[in-house]
C-alpha positions as CSV (number, residue, x, y, z in Angstrom):
1,M,108.6,226.1,18.0
2,S,108.6,228.8,15.3
3,K,106.2,228.4,12.4
4,F,109.2,228.1,10.0
5,V,110.6,225.3,11.8
6,Q,107.2,223.6,12.1
7,A,106.7,224.1,8.3
8,F,110.2,222.6,7.5
9,L,109.6,219.5,9.7
10,S,106.1,218.9,8.5
11,G,107.2,219.2,5.0
12,L,110.1,216.8,5.5
13,F,107.7,214.2,7.1
14,F,105.1,214.4,4.4
15,T,107.6,214.3,1.7
16,F,109.3,211.3,3.2
17,I,106.0,209.5,3.3
18,L,105.5,210.2,-0.6
19,D,109.2,209.2,-1.3
20,F,108.8,206.0,0.7
21,F,106.1,204.8,-1.6
22,I,107.9,205.8,-4.8
23,F,110.9,203.7,-3.8
24,L,108.9,200.8,-2.4
25,G,107.2,200.5,-5.9
26,I,110.7,200.6,-7.5
27,K,112.1,198.0,-5.0
28,L,109.3,195.5,-5.5
29,H,108.8,195.8,-9.2
30,Y,112.3,196.7,-10.7
31,V,114.9,195.9,-8.2
32,D,113.5,192.5,-7.1
33,L,112.5,191.6,-10.7
34,Y,115.9,191.7,-11.9
35,E,117.4,190.2,-8.6
36,I,119.5,193.2,-8.0
37,D,121.3,192.8,-4.6
38,V,120.5,196.2,-2.9
39,Y,118.9,197.1,0.3
40,Y,116.0,199.5,0.3
41,N,117.9,202.0,2.5
42,I,120.7,202.1,0.0
43,L,118.4,202.4,-3.0
44,F,116.5,205.3,-1.2
45,A,119.6,207.2,-0.2
46,D,121.7,206.8,-3.3
47,H,119.0,207.8,-5.7
48,Q,117.3,210.6,-3.7
49,N,117.2,213.9,-5.7
50,I,117.8,216.4,-3.0
51,Y,116.6,219.4,-5.0
52,V,113.2,217.7,-5.8
53,Y,112.9,216.5,-2.2
54,M,113.6,219.9,-0.8
55,F,111.1,221.5,-3.3
56,F,108.3,219.2,-2.1
57,T,109.5,219.8,1.4
58,A,109.0,223.6,1.1
59,V,105.8,223.4,-0.9
60,L,104.1,220.8,1.4
61,G,105.5,222.4,4.6
62,Y,104.0,225.8,3.5
63,M,100.6,224.3,2.7
64,F,100.3,222.4,5.9
65,T,101.5,225.2,8.1
66,Y,100.4,228.5,6.5
67,L,97.3,227.6,4.3
68,E,93.9,227.6,6.0
69,N,92.0,225.9,3.2
70,T,92.0,222.3,4.6
71,K,90.0,221.0,1.7
72,F,92.6,222.2,-0.8
73,I,95.4,220.7,1.4
74,A,93.6,217.4,1.6
75,V,92.8,217.1,-2.0
76,T,96.4,218.1,-3.0
77,Y,98.1,215.7,-0.7
78,A,95.6,212.8,-1.5
79,T,96.3,213.4,-5.2
80,L,100.0,213.4,-4.7
81,F,99.7,210.2,-2.6
82,L,97.6,208.4,-5.2
83,L,100.1,209.4,-8.0
84,V,103.2,208.0,-6.0
85,S,101.1,204.9,-5.1
86,L,100.9,204.0,-8.7
87,T,104.5,202.6,-8.4
88,L,103.0,199.9,-6.4
89,F,101.4,198.5,-9.6
90,E,103.7,196.3,-11.4
91,S,103.9,198.0,-14.7
92,V,104.2,201.5,-13.3
93,G,106.9,200.6,-10.7
94,N,108.9,198.8,-13.4
95,K,108.7,201.9,-15.7
96,V,109.6,204.2,-13.1
97,G,112.6,202.0,-12.0
98,K,113.9,201.9,-15.6
99,M,113.6,205.7,-16.0
100,L,115.6,206.2,-12.9
101,L,118.0,203.4,-12.8
102,M,118.5,201.8,-16.3
103,K,120.9,202.9,-18.9
104,E,120.5,201.2,-22.2
105,N,123.1,200.3,-24.8
106,I,126.2,201.0,-22.9
107,T,129.7,199.8,-23.6
108,L,132.0,199.1,-20.5
109,K,135.6,198.0,-20.8
110,S,137.9,196.2,-18.5
111,K,141.5,195.3,-19.2
112,K,140.6,192.0,-20.7
113,H,137.0,192.3,-22.0
114,T,134.5,194.7,-23.6
115,F,130.9,194.5,-22.3
116,R,127.9,195.7,-24.4
117,G,124.6,195.9,-22.9
118,D,122.3,197.6,-20.4
119,I,123.1,198.7,-16.9
120,Y,120.3,197.7,-14.7
121,Y,121.8,199.1,-11.6
122,D,124.8,201.2,-10.9
123,G,125.7,200.5,-7.3
124,R,128.5,201.7,-4.9
125,K,130.9,199.0,-5.7
126,K,129.2,196.7,-8.4
127,I,127.3,197.2,-11.6
128,T,124.3,194.8,-12.4
129,F,124.7,194.6,-16.2
130,Y,122.8,192.6,-18.9
131,D,125.3,191.5,-21.5
132,Y,123.9,191.3,-25.0
133,E,126.5,188.7,-26.1
134,L,126.1,186.4,-23.0
135,K,122.3,187.0,-22.9
136,K,122.3,187.2,-19.1
137,I,122.7,189.4,-16.2
138,I,126.2,189.7,-14.8
139,L,127.9,191.6,-11.9
140,L,130.8,193.8,-12.6
141,N,133.2,195.2,-10.1
142,K,133.5,199.1,-10.6
143,K,137.3,198.8,-9.7
144,D,138.0,196.4,-12.6
145,L,136.4,198.7,-15.2
146,E,137.9,201.5,-17.1
147,L,135.4,204.2,-16.5
């Protein structure tokens, strides 16, 4: 196996571990808090930023394959791991989830109604929406909305 392929695969693996913990914290402390009906796999796949993922894949792959300073590699990866593990704390996981998933003060229209509130989660077929007028979370079908 060439060193380039080894760097790419090791970068993918170590970046995946970091991403897993980011999205685990979001799932535990944002998605479950608002009772959003989405599986972890869909959350992970739909909200993955491929450019950020590939950047970290390249950087980590290069570090693990080409650098010989093992202390630098260990400290760098441990620091990254500690940073992403912060999402496992309720306040951090909730804030990161809000940053990635929530859209505040949005107006959505259907043929019969106008909804004003916050989008908690924009899924594949449904939108989890907090309506200011009703003061509760409702599910809206995307096909019924005028987007």
